MARTI-956073 format. One record per residue: residue number from 1; residue in one letter; chain; x, y, z of N, C-alpha, C in turn. Coordinates in Angstrom, 2 decimals, padded with zeros to 5 digits. Example, Ala and Ser with C-alpha at 12.3 -4.5 7.8 and 13.67 -1.06 7.14 Angstrom:
! residues 2
R    nr   rest   kette      n.xx      n.yy      n.zz     ca.xx     ca.yy     ca.zz      c.xx      c.yy      c.zz
R     1      a       A    013.19   -005.69    007.80    012.30   -004.50    007.80    013.20   -003.30    007.80
R     2      s       A    012.85   -002.25    007.08    013.67   -001.06    007.14    012.90    000.03    007.87
END
This chain:
! residues 113
R    nr   rest   kette      n.xx      n.yy      n.zz     ca.xx     ca.yy     ca.zz      c.xx      c.yy      c.zz
R     1      m       A    082.98    109.40    095.88    082.11    108.38    095.30    082.53    107.02    095.84
R     2      k       A    081.59    106.32    096.51    081.90    104.98    097.02    080.96    103.93    096.45
R     3      d       A    080.13    104.32    095.50    079.19    103.37    094.91    079.71    102.83    093.58
R     4      h       A    081.00    102.54    093.54    081.64    102.09    092.30    081.97    100.59    092.33
R     5      k       A    081.21    099.83    093.09    081.44    098.39    093.20    081.48    097.73    091.82
R     6      s       A    082.51    096.92    091.62    082.70    096.12    090.40    082.97    096.94    089.15
R     7      e       A    083.29    098.23    089.31    083.70    099.04    088.15    085.13    098.65    087.78
R     8      p       A    085.41    098.34    086.53    086.77    097.91    086.16    087.80    099.02    086.25
R     9      w       A    087.38    100.29    086.17    088.29    101.43    086.25    087.78    102.36    087.34
R    10      f       A    088.70    102.83    088.19    088.29    103.80    089.21    089.38    104.86    089.35
R    11      p       A    089.15    106.05    088.74    090.15    107.12    088.81    090.33    107.63    090.25
R    12      a       A    091.56    107.86    090.63    091.87    108.35    091.98    091.14    109.65    092.29
R    13      a       A    090.93    110.48    091.29    090.28    111.77    091.51    088.84    111.62    092.00
R    14      q       A    088.26    110.43    091.83    086.89    110.21    092.28    086.81    109.63    093.69
R    15      a       A    087.94    109.30    094.29    087.93    108.72    095.64    087.52    109.79    096.66
R    16      v       A    086.81    109.36    097.69    086.31    110.25    098.73    087.17    110.11    099.98
R    17      d       A    087.67    111.25    100.50    088.40    111.25    101.77    087.40    111.08    102.91
R    18      e       A    087.65    110.10    103.77    086.78    109.84    104.91    087.62    109.80    106.17
R    19      p       A    087.54    110.85    107.02    088.27    110.80    108.29    087.72    109.65    109.14
R    20      v       A    088.62    108.79    109.64    088.17    107.64    110.44    088.69    107.69    111.87
R    21      a       A    089.66    108.54    112.13    090.22    108.74    113.47    091.06    110.02    113.38
R    22      p       A    091.41    110.61    114.51    092.28    111.77    114.42    093.56    111.42    113.65
R    23      s       A    093.89    112.22    112.67    095.11    112.05    111.86    095.10    110.83    110.95
R    24      v       A    093.90    110.28    110.66    093.79    109.12    109.76    092.64    109.36    108.78
R    25      v       A    092.94    109.23    107.46    091.93    109.41    106.42    091.93    108.17    105.53
R    26      r       A    090.72    107.65    105.26    090.56    106.46    104.42    089.95    106.87    103.08
R    27      r       A    090.40    106.17    102.01    089.83    106.32    100.67    089.58    104.93    100.10
R    28      v       A    088.31    104.60    099.86    087.96    103.31    099.25    088.26    103.41    097.76
R    29      l       A    089.12    102.51    097.28    089.50    102.50    095.87    088.72    101.40    095.16
R    30      a       A    089.30    100.69    094.23    088.58    099.65    093.49    088.13    098.53    094.42
R    31      y       A    086.93    098.00    094.14    086.45    096.85    094.91    085.33    096.11    094.18
R    32      g       A    085.22    094.86    094.53    084.14    094.00    094.06    083.76    093.10    095.22
R    33      p       A    082.87    092.16    095.01    082.39    091.34    096.13    083.48    090.52    096.82
R    34      d       A    084.52    090.15    096.08    085.54    089.26    096.65    086.81    089.95    097.12
R    35      a       A    086.97    091.25    096.81    088.20    091.95    097.18    087.97    093.45    097.21
R    36      m       A    088.82    094.14    097.99    088.72    095.59    098.11    090.11    096.17    098.35
R    37      c       A    090.38    097.33    097.73    091.62    098.07    097.94    091.26    099.40    098.61
R    38      v       A    091.96    099.70    099.72    091.70    100.92    100.49    093.01    101.62    100.78
R    39      e       A    093.04    102.93    100.55    094.21    103.74    100.90    093.95    104.42    102.24
R    40      n       A    094.92    104.33    103.15    094.83    105.00    104.44    096.02    105.94    104.57
R    41      r       A    095.73    107.23    104.79    096.78    108.22    104.98    096.85    108.57    106.47
R    42      f       A    098.03    108.46    107.04    098.26    108.71    108.46    099.19    109.90    108.64
R    43      e       A    098.86    110.76    109.59    099.80    111.77    110.05    100.55    111.17    111.24
R    44      t       A    101.74    111.68    111.53    102.50    111.20    112.68    101.63    111.23    113.93
R    45      g       A    101.62    110.12    114.65    100.82    110.00    115.87    099.45    109.41    115.64
R    46      g       A    099.02    109.28    114.38    097.72    108.67    114.08    097.69    107.22    114.53
R    47      v       A    096.52    106.78    114.99    096.38    105.43    115.53    095.31    104.66    114.77
R    48      g       A    095.67    103.46    114.35    094.69    102.49    113.88    094.41    101.59    115.07
R    49      a       A    093.30    101.83    115.77    093.00    101.13    117.02    092.99    099.61    116.83
R    50      m       A    093.38    098.89    117.87    093.34    097.43    117.82    091.91    096.97    117.53
R    51      h       A    091.79    096.03    116.59    090.49    095.50    116.20    090.71    094.18    115.46
R    52      s       A    089.63    093.50    115.17    089.67    092.32    114.31    088.40    092.32    113.49
R    53      h       A    088.39    091.51    112.44    087.23    091.42    111.57    087.27    090.09    110.83
R    54      p       A    086.16    089.72    110.19    086.11    088.42    109.51    086.72    088.42    108.12
R    55      h       A    087.54    089.42    107.81    088.18    089.53    106.50    089.67    089.24    106.64
R    56      t       A    090.27    088.65    105.63    091.72    088.58    105.56    092.19    089.91    104.97
R    57      q       A    093.26    090.46    105.54    093.75    091.77    105.14    095.26    091.72    104.92
R    58      i       A    095.70    092.29    103.81    097.12    092.50    103.56    097.34    094.00    103.48
R    59      s       A    098.34    094.49    104.21    098.70    095.91    104.16    100.06    096.05    103.50
R    60      y       A    100.16    097.03    102.62    101.42    097.38    101.96    101.79    098.80    102.41
R    61      v       A    102.98    098.96    102.96    103.44    100.27    103.41    104.02    101.02    102.21
R    62      v       A    103.29    102.03    101.74    103.73    102.84    100.61    104.80    103.82    101.09
R    63      s       A    104.53    104.46    102.22    105.47    105.46    102.76    105.24    105.58    104.27
R    64      g       A    106.19    106.19    104.95    106.08    106.40    106.39    106.65    105.24    107.19
R    65      r       A    106.51    105.36    108.52    106.96    104.31    109.44    105.84    104.10    110.45
R    66      f       A    105.65    102.83    110.84    104.55    102.46    111.73    105.02    101.41    112.74
R    67      h       A    104.45    101.46    113.94    104.53    100.33    114.87    103.24    099.56    114.64
R    68      f       A    103.36    098.31    114.19    102.19    097.47    113.94    102.17    096.33    114.95
R    69      t       A    100.99    096.06    115.45    100.77    094.89    116.29    099.83    093.96    115.55
R    70      i       A    100.25    092.70    115.43    099.41    091.65    114.86    099.43    090.52    115.87
R    71      g       A    098.27    090.21    116.43    098.21    089.22    117.50    098.98    089.74    118.70
R    72      d       A    099.98    088.98    119.15    100.77    089.35    120.32    102.12    089.96    119.97
R    73      e       A    102.38    090.22    118.68    103.70    090.69    118.26    103.63    092.10    117.68
R    74      t       A    104.58    092.96    118.07    104.67    094.32    117.56    106.02    094.50    116.88
R    75      r       A    105.99    095.12    115.68    107.22    095.40    114.94    107.11    096.78    114.29
R    76      e       A    108.28    097.37    114.02    108.31    098.60    113.25    108.42    098.22    111.77
R    77      v       A    107.61    098.89    110.94    107.61    098.62    109.50    107.74    099.92    108.72
R    78      g       A    108.21    099.80    107.49    108.40    100.98    106.64    108.14    100.66    105.18
R    79      p       A    108.47    101.59    104.29    108.15    101.47    102.87    108.56    100.12    102.27
R    80      g       A    107.61    099.53    101.55    107.85    098.25    100.88    107.48    097.04    101.71
R    81      d       A    107.30    097.21    103.02    106.93    096.07    103.87    105.46    095.70    103.66
R    82      t       A    105.16    094.42    103.79    103.77    093.96    103.72    103.45    093.17    104.98
R    83      l       A    102.16    093.19    105.35    101.70    092.53    106.56    100.44    091.74    106.25
R    84      l       A    100.37    090.54    106.78    099.19    089.68    106.61    098.44    089.62    107.92
R    85      k       A    097.16    089.99    107.89    096.30    089.88    109.07    095.18    088.90    108.73
R    86      e       A    095.29    087.70    109.26    094.26    086.68    109.01    092.95    087.09    109.67
R    87      h       A    091.85    086.60    109.13    090.54    086.94    109.69    090.49    086.57    111.18
R    88      g       A    089.94    087.47    111.97    089.78    087.23    113.40    090.98    087.55    114.26
R    89      v       A    092.15    087.86    113.68    093.36    088.15    114.45    093.39    089.65    114.79
R    90      p       A    093.49    090.00    116.08    093.54    091.42    116.46    094.80    092.09    115.88
R    91      h       A    094.63    093.34    115.42    095.74    094.10    114.87    095.46    095.59    114.99
R    92      g       A    096.54    096.38    114.93    096.42    097.83    115.00    097.79    098.44    114.80
R    93      c       A    097.84    099.78    114.71    099.12    100.44    114.47    099.15    101.84    115.06
R    94      v       A    100.37    102.35    115.19    100.63    103.74    115.54    101.59    104.27    114.49
R    95      c       A    101.27    105.44    113.93    102.12    106.03    112.90    103.27    106.79    113.55
R    96      l       A    104.49    106.40    113.22    105.70    107.04    113.74    106.17    108.18    112.84
R    97      e       A    105.88    108.06    111.55    106.27    109.06    110.55    105.19    109.07    109.48
R    98      s       A    104.60    110.22    109.21    103.47    110.32    108.27    103.67    109.42    107.07
R    99      g       A    102.57    108.75    106.67    102.70    107.84    105.55    101.37    107.32    105.05
R   100      v       A    101.48    106.40    104.10    100.33    105.83    103.42    100.40    104.31    103.47
R   101      l       A    099.27    103.69    103.80    099.12    102.23    103.75    098.08    101.89    102.69
R   102      l       A    098.35    100.86    101.90    097.33    100.29    101.02    096.88    098.98    101.65
R   103      d       A    095.59    098.88    101.88    095.01    097.67    102.47    094.19    096.93    101.42
R   104      f       A    094.35    095.62    101.39    093.60    094.75    100.50    092.82    093.78    101.37
R   105      f       A    091.51    093.71    101.15    090.64    092.86    101.96    089.97    091.82    101.08
R   106      t       A    089.78    090.64    101.66    088.95    089.63    101.02    088.12    088.95    102.10
R   107      p       A    086.81    088.87    101.94    086.04    089.56    100.90    086.03    091.07    101.16
R   108      m       A    085.32    091.83    100.34    085.25    093.27    100.51    084.65    093.63    101.86
R   109      r       A    084.92    094.84    102.34    084.38    095.34    103.60    083.07    096.08    103.32
R   110      e       A    081.95    095.42    103.51    080.63    096.06    103.33    080.51    097.29    104.23
R   111      d       A    081.12    097.23    105.43    080.99    098.35    106.38    081.74    099.60    105.91
R   112      f       A    082.58    099.50    104.90    083.30    100.67    104.38    082.52    101.41    103.31
R   113      v       A    081.46    100.80    102.81    080.64    101.46    101.78    079.26    101.63    102.32
END
């Protein structure tokens, strides 16, 4: 179910798994017009291709290890790390060890629903 915009409660059991790349699955969680939370599950070797968008994005590494590139800089990140991707700045990642990222967008990503 992805038509839950502005619902104050969204049970995890209602989230829809959406394959977005080999070894990468996205689940749109709570969202409203000004913000969105998305869970991304990566298997080792999964790639979040380099891209940019007009949204500001914060990623929280729940588990796993990733090589992340933001702009011209690449770093290895792991559980508890957070990353800020300003609107328009190219970014992407490669999963080194299976894990989960929580992404927060402002405003919400219309293209995800």
